[in-house]
N, C-alpha and C positions, 0 to 999 in steps of 0.2 A: 338755243332759246326756246325752241318748240319740241324739245326732246320728249316731253310728257305726252305729246300727241301720238307718238309712235306706239304707245302702249294702249291706246284707247280701243282699238278693235278687239283686243283680248278681253278687256274689261267689259265691253258690250256683250261679247259672246258668253262670258261667264255669268253675267247678269241674266241673260235670256235663258241659259241652261238652268240656273238656280231657280228662277221664277217658274219655269216649265216643270221642274221637279216638284216644287211646292204645289203647283196646281194639280199634279198627278196625285199627290198625297191626299188632297182634299177630294178630288174626283173619285178616287179608287179606295179611299179609307185606309191608306197605307201609312206606315211611318217612313221617315227619310231613309232609314236603314233598309227598308224593303223595296226601294225603287230599283227597278231592273234597268240596267244600262241600255240594253237593246231597245226597250220601250221608250226611253228618254230620247235616244237617237232618232227613232222613228217619228216622234212628235216634233223634234227640232227640224227634221227634213220636211215634214208636212208644213211647217211654218216658213219654209224657204231657206233654212240654213243649210248651205251646201259645203262649207268649209271655211278655212281661215288662212290667210296668207298664202294662197295658192295650193294649200294642202286640203285634200278632201276630208269631210267630216268622218267618213268611214272608208275603209278599203273595200272596194267592190270587185 
């Protein structure tokens, strides 16, 4: 009955990552293709994103 709820954390994380990448393009004058993954991860960590489903956002 509530199977769709199980996918919500992933949807929220993807939305936050996408909007953060869009903000980077505006802030830094980049195209989407020019986004650097490490910079995106740094911004997400600064926003408090630490991981998803018990998995870390990055291997440290």
